[in-house]
C-alpha positions in Angstrom: 141.3 176.8 113.5 144.6 175.7 112.1 147.4 174.6 114.5 150.4 176.6 114.1 153.7 174.9 112.9 155.4 175.7 116.1 152.9 173.9 118.3 153.0 171.0 116.0 156.9 170.8 116.2 156.5 171.1 120.0 154.2 168.3 120.3 156.2 166.1 118.1 159.4 167.0 120.0 157.7 166.0 123.4 156.3 162.7 122.0 159.9 161.8 120.5 161.3 162.7 123.9 158.9 160.5 125.9 159.7 157.5 123.5 163.5 158.0 124.0 163.0 158.0 127.7 160.7 154.8 128.0 162.5 152.8 125.1 165.5 151.9 127.2 163.2 150.7 130.1 161.3 148.5 127.8 164.3 147.2 126.1 165.7 146.2 129.5 162.6 144.5 130.6 162.8 142.5 127.3 166.4 141.6 127.7 165.8 140.5 131.2 163.4 137.7 130.0 165.4 136.7 126.8 167.7 133.8 126.6 170.7 134.4 124.4 171.7 130.8 124.2 169.8 127.5 124.1 172.2 126.1 126.6 170.5 128.3 129.3 167.1 126.5 128.7 166.2 123.0 129.8 163.0 121.3 128.6 161.3 119.7 131.6 158.0 118.3 130.3 156.6 117.4 126.8 153.1 116.4 125.6 152.0 115.5 122.1 148.5 116.0 120.9 147.8 114.2 117.6 144.7 112.4 116.1 146.8 110.8 113.1 144.0 111.8 110.8 140.6 113.4 112.0 138.6 111.9 109.2 140.0 108.5 109.8 139.0 108.4 113.4 135.6 109.9 112.7 134.9 107.1 110.2 135.8 104.5 112.5 133.4 105.8 115.1 130.5 105.7 112.5 127.6 103.2 112.7 128.9 101.7 109.3 132.5 100.9 110.6 131.1 100.0 113.9 134.6 100.7 115.5 136.3 101.9 118.7 139.0 104.3 119.4 140.8 103.3 122.7 143.7 105.1 124.3 145.6 103.3 127.2 149.1 103.2 128.9 149.0 106.8 129.8 147.5 108.2 126.4 144.0 109.7 126.5 141.3 110.2 123.7 138.7 113.0 124.2 136.0 111.2 122.4 134.5 111.6 119.8 136.9 114.4 118.2 140.0 114.1 120.3 142.7 115.0 120.5 144.7 111.9 121.4 147.1 113.0 124.1 150.5 111.3 124.6 152.4 112.3 127.7 156.2 112.6 127.6 158.0 109.6 129.0 161.0 111.7 130.2 162.3 115.2 130.1 164.3 116.0 127.0 167.0 117.5 129.4 168.4 119.9 126.8 166.2 122.3 125.0 163.8 120.3 123.0 164.4 122.1 119.6 168.0 120.9 119.4 168.7 118.8 116.2 169.2 115.3 116.9 167.0 115.2 120.1 164.4 112.6 120.4 161.2 113.1 122.4 159.6 110.0 123.7 155.9 109.6 124.4 153.9 107.0 126.4 150.5 105.7 125.5 148.9 103.1 123.0 146.1 103.8 120.6 144.0 101.0 119.7 141.8 101.2 116.7 139.3 98.5 115.7 136.4 98.4 113.0 134.4 96.2 110.7 133.5 93.4 113.0 132.9 90.1 111.0 134.7 91.4 107.8 138.3 90.3 108.7 140.0 87.0 108.1 138.0 84.1 109.6 135.2 86.5 110.3 137.2 88.6 112.7 137.8 92.2 112.8 138.4 94.1 109.3 140.8 96.5 111.2 142.7 95.7 114.4 145.6 98.3 114.9 147.8 99.5 117.8 150.0 102.6 117.7 152.5 103.1 120.5 156.0 104.3 121.6 155.7 107.4 119.5 158.7 109.7 119.3 159.4 113.1 117.7 162.8 113.2 116.3 164.2 116.9 115.7 165.9 116.9 112.3 166.4 120.8 112.2 165.1 123.7 113.9 162.1 123.8 111.7 161.5 120.2 110.8 161.1 116.8 112.4 159.8 113.2 112.1 157.1 111.3 114.1 158.3 107.8 114.6 156.4 104.9 116.2 155.7 101.2 116.6 152.6 99.6 115.3 150.9 96.4 114.6 148.2 96.2 112.0 145.9 93.3 111.3 142.9 92.9 109.1 141.9 93.2 105.4 141.7 96.3 103.0 138.4 97.0 101.3 139.2 94.6 98.7 139.8 91.5 101.1 143.6 91.9 100.7 145.9 91.1 103.8 146.6 94.4 105.4 149.0 93.1 108.1 152.0 95.3 108.9 154.3 95.8 111.7 156.7 98.6 112.4 159.3 99.5 115.0 160.5 103.0 115.4 159.2 103.5 111.8 158.8 106.9 110.2 155.0 107.6 110.2 155.1 111.3 109.1 157.4 114.1 108.4 156.4 117.5 110.2 157.2 121.1 109.8 157.0 123.3 112.9 154.8 126.4 112.7 157.3 129.2 112.9 158.1 131.5 114.5 157.7 130.5 118.1 158.9 132.0 121.1 162.1 130.1 122.4 162.3 132.1 125.5 159.0 131.1 127.0 158.5 128.8 130.1 155.5 127.2 128.2 155.3 126.7 124.5 152.7 125.3 122.2 154.2 124.5 118.6 151.7 123.5 115.8 153.1 121.1 113.3 152.2 120.4 109.7 152.1 116.6 109.2 152.9 114.9 105.9 152.4 111.0 105.7 155.4 108.7 105.4 155.6 105.0 105.0 154.2 104.2 108.4 151.1 106.2 107.7 150.5 104.1 104.6 150.8 100.8 106.7 148.5 102.3 109.4 145.8 103.2 106.9 145.8 100.0 104.8 147.2 101.9 101.9 144.9 105.0 102.0 147.7 107.8 102.7 150.5 108.0 100.4 154.1 108.8 101.7 154.9 112.6 100.8 151.6 113.3 99.2 148.7 113.2 101.8 148.5 115.6 104.6 147.6 114.2 107.9 146.0 116.1 110.9 147.6 119.0 112.6 149.6 118.1 115.6 150.7 120.2 118.6 153.6 119.8 120.9 153.3 121.2 124.3 156.5 122.0 126.1 157.5 123.3 129.6 161.0 124.8 130.0 163.1 126.0 133.0 165.7 128.7 133.0 166.1 132.1 134.7 166.0 134.1 131.6 162.6 132.7 130.5 159.5 134.8 129.9 156.3 134.1 131.7 154.3 130.9 130.8 151.7 131.3 128.0 148.6 129.3 127.6 148.7 126.1 125.7 146.8 125.5 122.5 145.2 122.3 121.0 145.0 121.1 117.4 142.0 122.3 115.4 139.6 119.4 114.3 139.0 119.3 110.5 135.4 119.5 110.4 135.2 119.4 106.6 137.8 116.8 106.1 136.7 114.3 103.3 139.9 112.3 102.4 139.1 113.1 98.8 142.5 112.1 97.5 142.5 108.8 99.3 139.1 107.8 98.5 139.7 108.5 94.7 142.7 106.5 94.8 140.6 103.7 96.6 138.2 103.8 93.7 141.1 103.6 91.0 141.4 107.3 90.2 145.0 108.6 90.5 145.5 111.8 92.5 148.2 112.7 90.1 145.6 112.8 87.0 143.8 116.1 87.3 141.7 115.5 84.2 140.1 112.5 85.9 139.6 114.2 89.2 138.1 117.4 87.7 135.8 115.9 85.1 132.6 116.3 87.1 133.5 119.7 88.4 134.3 121.0 85.0 131.1 119.7 83.5 129.0 121.1 86.4 130.8 124.6 85.9 130.1 124.6 82.0 126.4 123.8 82.6 126.1 126.5 85.2 127.8 129.2 82.9 125.6 128.2 80.0 122.5 128.4 81.8 123.4 131.6 83.4 124.2 133.2 80.1 120.9 132.0 78.6 119.0 133.4 81.5 120.7 136.9 81.1 119.9 137.2 77.5 116.3 136.3 78.4 116.0 139.0 81.1 117.7 141.6 78.6 115.1 140.7 75.9 112.1 141.0 78.4 113.3 144.5 79.6 113.7 145.7 76.1 110.3 144.6 75.1 108.7 146.1 78.2 110.4 149.5 77.5 109.1 149.5 73.9 105.5 148.9 75.1 105.7 151.8 77.6 107.1 154.2 74.9 104.6 153.1 72.3 107.4 151.8 70.1 107.1 148.9 67.7 108.1 145.5 69.1 111.8 144.9 68.8 112.5 141.6 66.9 115.7 140.1 68.3 117.7 137.9 66.3 117.5 134.1 67.0 120.0 133.1 69.6 122.6 130.6 68.5 122.2 127.1 69.7 124.0 126.4 73.0 125.8 123.0 73.1 125.6 121.9 76.7 128.2 119.3 78.0 126.7 116.0 79.1 125.6 115.9 82.7 127.6 113.9 85.1 126.4 110.4 85.9 125.4 111.5 89.3 122.9 114.0 88.1 121.6 112.0 85.2 120.7 109.4 87.8 118.4 111.9 89.4 116.4 112.6 86.3 113.0 111.1 85.9 113.0 107.9 83.5 
């Protein structure tokens, strides 16, 4: 049965009327919990959750590195994956996301590894990171500053000693948009290495090039115009992180040279495509011959296939072939 146009129009009119009646109420509730100016908001508590680099901390805890990750002086480390949590030293006072603000965090992270492989048979890595700060450079960007002492050797037994005070460890970009009118906020940050990160990793992470682990800033605000608090979030552990760019640089392959980086993957792809085409042709030939046999037709003589020039196998695969 078809609905008459008059009934459809009546239903639409009632729905529109209902929306016009309820819309002002919803807008009033929204305005009630919306701050019109950041001067109406004060940040009362901050917490920074950041592992520096997930794969870096994971490697330190392997049997090979035989290292330790220890958080003290207020910081905590939820072993083995983290996060490392740094509590705020003092409230920001004004709203945290005000350009020029510096958020101070307590805690010391002590990293050790490679016993007996350092100078004089000591530790190959002995690093302290402390007094972290988050400097707000704009509403969407900032910098992680910190002080550190690095002692030990690099993998080539080169002195890796470095010291920094309020040094820029990384540049961050805040994951926007985030609700500025909430009593509790969790802001994800994309983190890119700066000079301090290169010092802390004995040259593994290049400034402006390597991405470090995601950081999260947890904030609590006060103000009569704020919306109810929302649940805090934590950084996501990078399960498949492999530090490929840093490892290739360590072996003498520049991450800016795509030809060297992709040689093995191109060879592997070429081999796969060639073998796949050869297999497809073989299947087609078999089907044609079987159809001819069923129909009583003479055998079909296919022209010879052109020779397929396969690229050389990567060294890793050649090593697996029997001698």
